C-alpha positions in Angstrom: 33.0 -47.0 -14.0 32.2 -43.7 -12.5 30.3 -40.8 -14.3 32.6 -37.9 -15.6 32.5 -34.9 -13.7 30.8 -32.0 -15.3 32.7 -28.3 -15.9 32.5 -26.5 -12.8 30.1 -23.8 -15.0 27.9 -26.4 -15.6 27.4 -28.2 -12.6 24.1 -26.9 -10.7 25.2 -26.2 -7.3 22.1 -24.3 -6.4 18.8 -25.4 -4.8 15.7 -23.4 -5.2 12.7 -24.5 -3.1 9.3 -23.1 -4.6 5.8 -24.0 -2.8 2.5 -23.9 -4.8 -1.1 -25.1 -4.7 -2.3 -28.3 -6.8 -3.5 -26.1 -9.8 -0.7 -24.0 -10.0 1.5 -26.9 -10.0 -0.4 -29.4 -12.6 -0.3 -26.1 -14.9 3.5 -26.1 -14.7 3.9 -29.7 -15.3 1.3 -30.0 -18.3 3.5 -27.0 -20.1 6.5 -29.0 -19.2 5.4 -31.8 -20.6 3.8 -30.0 -23.8 7.4 -29.0 -24.2 9.1 -32.4 -23.8 10.8 -31.0 -20.6 11.1 -31.7 -17.4 9.8 -29.3 -14.7 12.9 -28.0 -13.4 14.2 -27.7 -17.2 11.0 -25.8 -18.0 11.6 -23.1 -15.3 15.4 -22.8 -16.1 14.2 -22.4 -19.7 11.7 -20.0 -18.5 14.0 -18.1 -16.6 16.4 -17.6 -19.4 13.8 -16.9 -22.3 11.1 -15.4 -20.6 10.3 -11.6 -20.3 9.9 -10.9 -16.3 7.7 -7.9 -15.7 8.2 -6.2 -12.3 5.4 -4.2 -11.0 6.3 -1.5 -8.2 3.6 -0.3 -6.0 4.3 3.2 -4.7 2.5 4.2 -1.4 2.9 7.4 0.0 2.4 8.3 3.4 1.3 11.9 3.3 -0.7 13.2 5.9 -2.8 15.6 3.6 -3.4 12.4 1.6 -5.2 10.7 4.4 -7.2 13.9 5.5 -8.2 14.4 1.9 -9.3 10.6 1.6 -11.3 10.8 5.0 -13.0 14.1 3.9 -14.0 12.4 0.3 -15.3 9.5 2.5 -17.3 11.9 4.4 -18.7 13.8 1.5 -19.6 10.4 -0.1 -21.5 9.3 2.5 -23.3 12.9 2.5 -24.2 12.2 -1.1 -25.4 8.9 -0.5 -27.7 10.0 2.2 -29.1 12.9 0.2 -29.7 10.3 -2.8 -31.4 7.9 -0.6 -33.8 10.5 0.7 -34.7 11.7 -3.1 -34.9 7.7 -3.9 -37.4 7.5 -1.0 -39.7 10.2 -2.5 -38.1 13.1 -0.8 -39.2 16.6 -1.5 -36.2 19.0 -2.3 -36.5 21.5 0.4 -34.1 24.6 0.6 -32.1 23.0 3.4 -31.5 20.0 0.8 -30.3 22.2 -1.5 -28.2 23.9 0.7 -26.7 20.6 1.7 -26.2 19.8 -1.7 -24.4 22.8 -2.6 -22.4 22.7 0.5 -21.0 19.1 -0.6 -20.3 20.4 -4.3 -18.1 23.3 -3.0 -16.6 20.7 -0.7 -15.4 18.5 -3.7 -14.5 21.6 -5.8 -12.1 22.7 -2.8 -10.8 19.6 -2.4 -10.2 19.1 -6.5 -8.0 22.4 -6.1 -6.2 20.8 -3.1 -5.4 17.6 -5.0 -4.4 19.7 -8.4 -2.1 22.1 -6.2 -0.6 19.0 -4.1 0.1 16.8 -7.4 1.8 20.3 -8.9 3.7 20.6 -5.8 4.6 16.9 -6.1 6.2 17.3 -9.4 7.5 20.5 -8.5 5.3 23.0 -10.4 3.8 25.8 -8.4 
């Protein structure tokens, strides 16, 4: 005697293949077993009953931002050199004071540029 056919709406006609490492699969199998389910039933149940969190990563390819990031890197390098100089017992000279002031001025100018750009992106002036 043959098995009766399922209703078309209940028949499972689609296959989904998923690769995981041993640890991931063991974790999945443990959770399924703890709930007295097969792995397939557990995944189907999770699909229906679990809230899926979708994360969007927004990237902007804006030349001005790339330039500012580059400038921040250069300023950071300068500040690291200044810190190294003082940590090694360097004496505060007028040249060193000027370099520190220049770095601070650059940082404040860049802060202003970033704030202006953020306003432009939001539509304010």
